[in-house]
C-alpha positions in Angstrom: 150.9 139.1 -14.0 152.2 142.6 -14.4 155.7 141.3 -15.1 154.4 138.9 -17.6 152.3 141.6 -19.2 155.4 143.9 -19.4 157.4 141.1 -20.9 154.7 140.5 -23.6 154.6 144.2 -24.3 158.4 144.3 -24.6 158.4 141.3 -26.8 155.8 142.9 -29.1 157.8 146.1 -29.2 161.0 144.3 -30.1 159.2 142.4 -32.8 157.8 145.7 -34.2 161.2 147.3 -34.1 162.6 144.2 -35.9 159.9 144.4 -38.6 160.5 148.1 -39.1 164.2 147.5 -39.3 163.6 144.9 -42.0 161.3 147.2 -43.9 163.9 150.0 -43.6 166.5 147.5 -44.9 164.3 146.7 -47.9 163.8 150.3 -48.6 167.5 151.0 -48.4 168.2 148.1 -50.8 165.6 149.3 -53.2 166.9 152.9 -53.1 170.5 151.6 -53.6 169.4 149.6 -56.6 167.5 152.5 -58.1 170.4 154.8 -57.5 172.7 152.4 -59.4 170.2 152.4 -62.3 170.0 156.2 -62.3 173.8 156.5 -62.2 174.0 154.1 -65.2 171.4 156.2 -67.1 173.2 159.4 -66.3 176.5 158.0 -67.6 174.8 156.8 -70.8 173.1 160.2 -71.2 176.5 161.9 -70.8 178.0 159.7 -73.5 175.1 160.4 -75.8 175.3 164.2 -75.3 179.1 164.1 -76.0 178.4 162.1 -79.2 175.8 164.5 -80.3 178.0 167.5 -79.5 180.7 165.8 -81.7 178.2 165.4 -84.5 177.1 169.0 -84.2 180.7 170.1 -84.4 181.2 168.0 -87.5 178.1 169.4 -89.1 179.2 172.9 -88.3 182.6 172.2 -90.0 180.8 170.9 -93.1 178.6 173.9 -93.1 181.6 176.2 -93.0 183.2 174.3 -95.9 180.0 174.6 -97.9 179.9 178.3 -97.2 183.5 178.6 -98.6 182.5 176.7 -101.7 179.5 178.9 -102.1 181.7 182.0 -101.9 184.1 180.5 -104.5 181.1 179.7 -106.8 179.9 183.3 -106.4 183.4 184.5 -107.4 183.4 182.3 -110.5 179.9 183.5 -111.5 181.0 187.1 -111.1 184.0 186.4 -113.3 181.8 184.8 -115.9 179.4 187.8 -115.8 182.3 190.2 -116.2 183.6 188.3 -119.2 180.1 188.0 -120.7 179.6 191.8 -120.3 183.0 192.5 -122.0 182.1 190.1 -124.8 178.8 191.8 -125.3 180.6 195.2 -125.4 182.9 193.9 -128.1 180.1 192.6 -130.2 
């Protein structure tokens, strides 16, 4: 009786260990799948950040060009003012 009882208890313990091992395997598989998805998202995010940085750099270059054009226009306006003042002095 006692040997049969011990065998039943051992069998139950082995079954419980097997169930827990299966549960653990399922959790590991799920974690692995989620890790893969996260890695993919991180890679996509890095690509997007690089693209945005490139766009910011291009926008900065355009802004610099516009600033140069603005300075040139200021120079032209100053020259026109000077000519206008001289013309007014002659009149």
